[in-house]
C-alpha positions as CSV (number, residue, x, y, z in Angstrom):
1,M,-43.6,-15.5,6.2
2,D,-41.5,-18.0,8.2
3,Q,-39.7,-15.6,10.2
4,T,-36.3,-17.2,10.8
5,L,-36.4,-16.4,7.3
6,E,-36.8,-13.2,8.1
7,C,-34.4,-12.7,10.8
8,L,-31.9,-14.2,7.9
9,I,-33.9,-11.9,5.1
10,R,-32.8,-8.3,7.4
11,L,-29.5,-9.8,8.6
12,Q,-28.3,-10.7,5.2
13,K,-29.5,-6.3,4.5
14,S,-27.7,-5.4,7.4
15,D,-24.5,-7.7,6.7
16,L,-24.6,-6.5,2.7
17,D,-24.6,-3.0,3.6
18,R,-22.2,-3.4,7.0
19,I,-19.4,-5.4,3.5
20,A,-20.1,-2.2,1.8
21,H,-19.3,0.4,4.4
22,V,-16.5,-1.7,5.5
23,Q,-15.0,-1.4,1.8
24,T,-15.6,1.2,1.9
25,R,-13.6,2.3,4.3
26,D,-10.8,0.3,3.6
27,E,-10.9,1.7,0.0
28,L,-10.1,4.7,2.3
29,K,-7.6,4.2,4.4
30,L,-5.4,1.5,1.8
31,R,-5.1,5.4,-0.7
32,L,-4.2,7.7,2.0
33,K,-2.3,4.6,3.6
34,Q,-0.1,4.1,-0.3
35,L,0.4,8.2,0.1
36,E,2.0,7.6,3.6
37,S,3.7,5.1,2.7
38,L,5.6,6.9,-0.9
39,L,6.3,9.7,0.8
40,E,7.6,7.0,3.8
41,R,9.9,5.6,1.2
42,G,10.6,9.1,-0.2
43,Q,11.8,10.6,3.1
44,R,13.8,7.2,4.1
45,E,15.8,8.3,0.4
46,L,16.0,11.9,1.1
47,S,18.1,11.0,3.8
48,E,19.7,8.2,2.4
49,K,21.0,10.5,-0.1
50,Q,22.1,13.8,2.6
51,E,24.1,11.4,4.4
52,K,25.7,10.5,1.3
53,L,26.2,13.8,0.4
54,A,27.4,15.0,3.4
55,S,29.8,12.3,3.6
56,A,31.2,12.8,-0.1
57,E,31.7,16.7,0.9
58,S,34.1,15.8,4.3
59,F,35.7,13.8,2.2
60,Y,36.6,16.5,-0.7
61,R,37.5,18.7,2.3
62,E,40.2,15.9,3.4
63,K,41.6,15.5,0.0
64,S,41.5,19.3,-1.3
65,L,43.1,19.5,2.2
66,E,45.2,16.9,1.5
67,L,46.1,18.2,-2.1
68,K,47.2,21.4,-1.2
69,T,49.4,20.4,1.6
70,E,51.1,18.1,-0.9
71,V,51.6,20.9,-3.1
72,E,53.3,23.1,-1.4
73,R,55.2,19.9,-0.5
74,A,56.4,19.0,-4.2
75,K,57.0,22.6,-4.6
76,E,59.4,22.9,-2.0
77,A,60.5,19.6,-3.4
78,K,61.7,20.8,-6.4
79,S,63.2,24.0,-5.3
80,K,65.5,22.4,-3.0
81,L,66.4,20.1,-6.7
82,N,67.2,23.3,-8.3
83,N,69.8,23.7,-5.4
84,V,71.4,20.3,-4.9
85,T,74.8,20.4,-6.3
86,K,75.1,16.1,-5.6
87,Q,74.3,14.0,-8.2
88,K,73.2,10.9,-5.3
89,E,70.6,13.7,-3.3
90,F,69.9,15.1,-6.7
91,L,68.3,11.4,-8.0
92,A,67.0,11.3,-5.3
93,N,64.9,14.5,-4.8
94,Q,63.9,14.5,-8.7
95,K,62.6,10.8,-7.6
96,E,60.9,12.6,-4.9
97,V,59.0,15.1,-6.9
98,E,58.2,12.4,-9.5
99,Y,56.5,10.7,-7.3
100,L,54.4,13.9,-5.8
101,K,53.4,14.7,-9.3
102,K,51.6,11.8,-10.1
103,S,50.3,11.4,-6.5
104,N,48.8,15.0,-6.9
105,A,47.7,13.9,-10.6
106,K,46.1,11.4,-8.9
107,K,44.2,13.6,-5.8
108,E,43.1,15.8,-8.4
109,D,41.4,13.4,-9.8
110,E,39.7,11.9,-6.8
111,I,38.9,15.6,-6.3
112,V,37.2,16.0,-9.9
113,N,34.9,13.1,-8.9
114,L,34.3,13.8,-5.7
115,M,33.0,17.2,-7.0
116,E,30.8,15.6,-9.9
117,A,29.1,12.7,-7.1
118,I,28.2,16.4,-5.1
119,D,26.4,17.5,-7.7
120,E,24.7,14.5,-8.7
121,Y,23.7,14.2,-4.6
122,K,22.7,17.6,-4.3
123,A,20.6,17.4,-7.4
124,G,18.5,13.6,-6.9
125,I,17.9,15.9,-3.2
126,K,16.4,18.5,-5.1
127,E,14.2,16.4,-6.9
128,N,12.9,14.3,-4.0
129,E,12.9,17.4,-2.1
130,G,10.0,18.4,-4.3
131,R,8.6,14.7,-4.8
132,I,8.1,15.0,-0.9
133,Q,6.3,17.9,-1.3
134,V,3.9,17.2,-3.7
135,L,3.4,13.8,-1.3
136,E,3.0,15.7,1.9
137,K,0.5,18.3,0.4
138,E,-1.7,14.8,-1.3
139,C,-1.5,12.9,1.5
140,K,-3.0,16.4,3.5
141,E,-5.8,16.6,0.4
142,E,-6.8,13.4,1.2
143,R,-7.1,13.2,5.1
144,D,-8.7,16.5,5.0
145,A,-11.4,15.1,2.1
146,N,-12.1,11.7,3.8
147,A,-12.5,12.7,7.3
148,T,-15.6,13.0,7.7
149,Q,-16.8,10.4,5.5
150,L,-14.1,7.9,6.8
151,K,-16.1,8.8,10.8
152,K,-19.7,8.3,9.3
153,L,-18.2,5.0,8.1
154,E,-17.3,4.6,11.4
155,K,-20.0,5.2,12.7
156,D,-22.2,3.7,11.0
157,I,-20.2,0.7,11.0
158,A,-20.4,0.4,14.9
159,N,-23.5,0.2,14.1
160,L,-24.7,-2.0,11.6
161,E,-22.4,-4.4,14.2
162,K,-25.1,-3.4,16.8
163,S,-28.1,-4.3,15.0
164,R,-26.2,-7.7,14.0
165,A,-25.4,-8.7,17.0
166,E,-29.4,-8.5,17.8
167,L,-30.9,-10.1,14.9
168,T,-28.3,-13.2,14.9
169,S,-29.7,-13.6,18.3
170,G,-33.0,-14.5,17.2
171,I,-30.9,-17.0,14.7
172,K,-30.1,-20.6,16.5
173,G,-26.4,-21.5,16.4
174,S,-26.0,-24.1,13.7
175,L,-27.9,-22.2,11.4
176,L,-25.7,-18.8,12.3
177,K,-22.9,-20.6,11.8
178,R,-23.8,-22.3,8.6
179,Y,-24.9,-18.9,7.3
180,E,-22.0,-17.2,8.6
181,R,-20.4,-20.1,6.8
182,I,-22.0,-19.7,3.4
183,L,-21.7,-15.4,4.2
184,K,-18.2,-15.8,3.4
185,A,-17.8,-18.6,1.2
186,R,-20.3,-16.3,-1.4
187,E,-18.9,-12.9,-1.4
188,G,-21.3,-11.8,1.0
189,Q,-24.4,-13.5,0.1
190,A,-26.0,-15.7,2.1
191,V,-29.4,-15.5,1.5
192,V,-31.1,-15.0,-1.7
193,T,-34.4,-14.9,-4.1
194,V,-35.7,-17.5,-6.3
195,N,-38.0,-16.1,-9.1
196,M,-41.0,-18.1,-10.4
197,A,-38.7,-19.6,-12.8
198,G,-36.8,-21.6,-10.7
199,T,-34.4,-19.5,-11.1
200,C,-31.4,-18.7,-7.6
201,A,-30.5,-15.2,-7.8
202,G,-26.8,-16.2,-6.3
203,C,-26.3,-18.8,-9.1
204,N,-28.7,-18.5,-11.9
205,M,-29.1,-22.0,-11.9
206,R,-32.5,-23.3,-11.6
207,I,-34.0,-25.2,-9.6
208,L,-36.5,-28.2,-9.9
209,A,-40.8,-26.9,-9.7
210,Q,-41.5,-29.3,-6.6
211,Q,-39.3,-26.9,-5.2
212,V,-41.1,-23.7,-5.7
213,Q,-44.2,-24.4,-5.1
214,I,-42.8,-26.2,-1.3
215,L,-41.3,-23.0,-1.0
216,I,-44.2,-20.3,-2.4
217,K,-46.5,-23.3,-0.2
218,S,-44.6,-22.7,3.0
219,Q,-43.5,-18.7,2.8
220,T,-39.8,-20.2,4.6
221,Y,-36.1,-21.1,3.2
222,G,-34.4,-24.1,2.1
223,T,-31.2,-24.4,0.2
224,C,-30.1,-24.0,-3.7
225,P,-28.8,-27.1,-4.4
226,S,-25.9,-25.8,-7.0
227,C,-24.8,-22.8,-4.8
228,Q,-25.6,-23.8,-1.6
229,R,-27.4,-20.6,-0.3
230,F,-30.3,-20.7,1.2
231,I,-32.9,-19.7,-0.4
232,Y,-36.0,-18.3,-0.3
233,F,-39.6,-17.6,-3.0
234,F,-40.5,-13.6,-4.4
235,E,-42.1,-13.3,-7.2
236,D,-44.3,-9.9,-7.4
237,E,-47.5,-12.1,-8.7
238,V,-47.8,-15.1,-7.7
239,V,-48.8,-17.9,-10.7
240,E,-48.6,-21.7,-10.9
241,V,-46.2,-23.4,-12.1
242,E,-46.2,-27.4,-13.1
243,A,-44.1,-29.9,-12.0
244,E,-41.4,-31.2,-13.4
């Protein structure tokens, strides 16, 4: 077998292994990243709801204090109204009592709305806390379950990259560039076999019988006219093919 072809075959095998390892590693990392992203979003939403709850509770206390003060003021105005003898003063006090009555009713409605909002925030916070606990558990389990596998994958990838550097040193620059270009364009398969029927294992298209014969006799690589991959003949039992 041609030495360059042998280097290409070994490089292709190494690259397929490396690509598979990288894909597995990236899938594991992506799964963890997705869980962590969900956890971060849940924590962010929880923080926002807690801030809104704190603000609503502060506003509730403020409005409750205002209402308490205004209720006392209304009592005093009503009491004062009963002791007024002059009509002009009576009308003025009556107007104040009516104003305070309407104002306090409005404040009571605001307080009721605030209490409902506070209850909703508390329910939302409780729900968020439950989801966060589940996500924290899933993140931990995912990290623990994949830690050993990821460590091994990283080590294997490093070894395969080192091996790749050694393999590429035996291939000419222009040929290597062509290999890299095909590898990227053809989903990690740049070097494929052709069988006795002349079928390219990469695209399943047939090549001319003459080209199959050339590959058999030369024991080197050729180019598939359909997919442009490197091709070489591989068959357990060699039989003659009629030239087309």
